[in-house]
C-alpha positions as CSV (number, residue, x, y, z in Angstrom):
1,M,143.3,-235.8,-41.3
2,K,140.3,-235.1,-39.1
3,L,137.9,-235.5,-42.1
4,E,139.6,-238.8,-43.1
5,F,139.2,-240.0,-39.6
6,Q,135.5,-239.1,-39.5
7,E,135.0,-240.9,-42.9
8,C,136.8,-244.0,-41.6
9,R,134.5,-244.0,-38.5
10,R,131.4,-243.6,-40.8
11,V,132.5,-246.4,-43.1
12,L,133.2,-248.8,-40.2
13,L,129.9,-247.9,-38.5
14,D,127.9,-248.4,-41.7
15,A,129.6,-251.7,-42.4
16,T,129.1,-253.0,-38.9
17,L,125.4,-252.0,-38.9
18,K,124.8,-253.6,-42.3
19,A,126.6,-256.8,-41.3
20,L,124.5,-257.1,-38.1
21,R,121.2,-256.5,-40.0
22,E,122.1,-259.1,-42.6
23,S,123.4,-261.6,-40.0
24,A,120.3,-261.9,-37.8
25,D,119.8,-265.6,-38.7
26,R,123.4,-266.4,-37.8
27,I,123.2,-264.6,-34.5
28,N,119.9,-266.3,-33.6
29,A,121.5,-269.6,-34.3
30,I,123.8,-269.1,-31.2
31,E,122.8,-271.6,-28.5
32,R,120.7,-269.9,-25.9
33,T,120.8,-270.2,-22.1
34,G,118.2,-272.2,-20.1
35,R,116.3,-268.9,-19.7
36,G,116.2,-268.4,-23.5
37,D,118.7,-265.6,-23.5
38,L,121.6,-265.2,-25.9
39,P,124.7,-265.6,-23.6
40,V,126.7,-262.8,-25.3
41,T,129.2,-261.1,-23.0
42,G,131.2,-259.1,-25.6
43,F,131.4,-257.9,-29.1
44,S,134.5,-257.2,-31.2
45,L,135.2,-255.4,-34.4
46,D,138.4,-257.0,-35.7
47,L,140.4,-254.8,-37.9
48,F,143.5,-255.6,-40.0
49,P,144.2,-252.5,-42.0
50,W,147.5,-253.8,-43.4
51,F,145.4,-256.6,-45.1
52,G,142.3,-254.6,-45.8
53,D,140.3,-257.1,-43.7
54,M,137.8,-256.8,-40.9
55,T,135.2,-259.0,-39.3
56,L,133.0,-259.2,-36.2
57,S,133.4,-261.6,-33.3
58,I,131.0,-262.5,-30.5
59,R,132.1,-263.6,-27.0
60,I,129.7,-265.8,-25.1
61,S,129.7,-266.7,-21.5
62,S,131.5,-270.0,-22.0
63,D,134.4,-268.1,-23.8
64,W,135.2,-265.8,-20.9
65,P,137.4,-265.7,-19.1
66,C,139.6,-267.6,-21.6
67,G,143.3,-267.6,-22.1
68,R,145.1,-264.6,-20.6
69,H,142.1,-262.2,-20.5
70,A,138.8,-261.3,-22.1
71,Y,140.5,-260.2,-25.3
72,D,141.7,-263.5,-26.6
73,I,139.3,-263.1,-29.6
74,G,140.8,-265.9,-31.6
75,D,139.8,-268.4,-28.9
76,W,136.2,-267.4,-28.9
77,K,133.7,-269.9,-30.3
78,H,132.1,-267.2,-32.5
79,H,135.4,-265.6,-33.6
80,D,135.1,-264.2,-37.1
81,F,131.5,-265.4,-37.2
82,L,130.7,-263.7,-40.5
83,K,133.4,-265.3,-42.5
84,S,133.1,-268.7,-40.9
85,W,129.6,-268.7,-42.5
86,G,131.0,-267.8,-45.9
87,T,130.0,-264.1,-45.9
88,D,132.1,-261.2,-47.0
89,R,130.1,-258.2,-45.9
90,F,133.2,-256.0,-45.3
91,K,134.9,-256.0,-48.7
92,D,134.4,-252.3,-49.5
93,A,135.1,-251.2,-45.9
94,G,138.2,-253.4,-45.9
95,K,139.5,-251.7,-49.0
96,F,138.8,-248.3,-47.4
97,I,140.8,-249.0,-44.3
98,Q,143.6,-250.5,-46.3
99,A,143.8,-247.4,-48.5
100,F,143.6,-245.2,-45.4
101,Y,146.5,-247.1,-43.8
102,Q,148.6,-247.0,-47.0
103,A,147.9,-243.3,-47.8
104,G,150.9,-242.1,-45.7
105,P,154.5,-242.8,-46.1
106,Q,155.8,-246.1,-44.8
107,P,157.0,-244.8,-41.4
108,E,153.5,-243.4,-40.7
109,R,151.6,-246.6,-41.3
110,R,151.6,-247.8,-37.7
111,D,150.3,-244.4,-36.7
112,R,147.6,-244.6,-39.4
113,A,146.6,-248.1,-38.2
114,H,146.2,-246.5,-34.7
115,L,143.7,-244.1,-36.2
116,V,141.8,-247.0,-37.9
117,F,141.6,-248.7,-34.5
118,L,140.3,-245.5,-32.8
119,A,137.8,-245.0,-35.6
120,G,136.7,-248.6,-35.2
121,A,136.2,-248.1,-31.4
122,E,134.3,-244.9,-32.0
123,A,132.0,-246.8,-34.5
124,L,131.5,-249.7,-32.2
125,L,130.6,-247.5,-29.3
126,D,128.0,-245.7,-31.4
127,P,124.6,-246.2,-29.7
128,R,123.2,-247.4,-33.0
129,V,125.4,-250.6,-32.7
130,A,123.9,-251.3,-29.2
131,A,120.4,-250.7,-30.6
132,Q,121.0,-253.1,-33.5
133,L,122.4,-255.7,-31.2
134,Q,119.4,-255.3,-28.9
135,L,117.0,-255.7,-31.8
136,L,118.8,-259.1,-32.4
137,G,118.0,-260.1,-28.8
138,I,121.5,-259.4,-27.4
139,D,121.6,-257.5,-24.1
140,A,124.1,-254.9,-25.3
141,P,124.8,-251.9,-23.2
142,V,124.8,-248.3,-24.5
143,V,128.1,-246.8,-23.4
144,E,128.8,-243.2,-24.2
145,D,131.1,-241.4,-21.7
146,R,131.3,-243.6,-18.7
147,F,133.4,-246.7,-18.1
148,G,131.4,-249.7,-19.3
149,G,133.6,-252.7,-18.7
150,D,135.0,-254.7,-21.6
151,W,131.8,-255.4,-23.6
152,Y,132.9,-253.6,-26.8
153,I,136.3,-254.5,-28.1
154,V,138.7,-253.3,-30.7
155,V,142.3,-254.4,-30.3
156,D,145.5,-254.2,-32.4
157,E,146.3,-257.8,-33.2
158,D,150.0,-256.7,-33.8
159,G,150.1,-255.3,-30.3
160,S,151.6,-251.9,-31.0
161,I,149.2,-250.8,-28.3
162,R,148.2,-253.5,-25.9
163,A,144.8,-252.2,-24.9
164,N,141.2,-252.3,-25.9
165,Y,140.7,-249.2,-28.0
166,C,137.1,-248.9,-26.8
167,E,138.5,-248.4,-23.3
168,I,140.9,-245.8,-24.6
169,V,138.1,-243.9,-26.3
170,L,135.9,-244.1,-23.2
171,A,138.8,-242.9,-21.0
172,N,139.3,-239.9,-23.3
173,R,135.6,-239.1,-23.3
174,I,135.5,-239.2,-19.5
175,T,138.6,-237.0,-19.3
176,N,137.1,-234.5,-21.7
177,R,133.7,-234.6,-19.8
178,L,135.5,-233.9,-16.5
179,I,137.9,-231.1,-17.7
180,G,135.6,-229.3,-20.1
181,G,135.0,-231.2,-23.3
182,E,137.7,-229.6,-25.6
183,G,139.4,-232.1,-27.9
184,R,136.6,-234.6,-27.5
185,T,137.3,-237.6,-29.7
186,R,133.7,-238.6,-30.5
187,C,132.7,-237.5,-34.0
188,S,129.1,-237.0,-34.9
189,T,127.7,-238.6,-38.0
């Protein structure tokens, strides 16, 4: 299962980086602040393993706080910004996460979805994502093993676990850093 998880993380990271590189024009079309900055305050990898679907969403300063909390992704102006512009950059990765989700028996599927969300959080927290966002003019933080707020977001839309998986991954990294590093969840690529 560990190798499957690592492959899932790699697939999600590669798809995210590729989509960002190919979406520079779309991101640059976001209205800038009076200072000329992109007003991005959060970035979400939206995963739906049961449908084999995924996309990216961008939270801007006018979106937050919105609704109940900073994770009301469906209310963001740039929710699902790739598909809203007629792109389908995640087709192969979507097929992969759906196959990963469906590979176990029916009672394990919720557990396997949990692993997809963790792999997505690991991918989104990879420093290469922050670097790519920075190349696009977004002031994205590099977050490795310290709490970094709610800038990077992966949530389970079905609510099996009502938390930001990026915060779960960071909490595990901090715990592992403080107690000796065994069982660290971050996988190298």
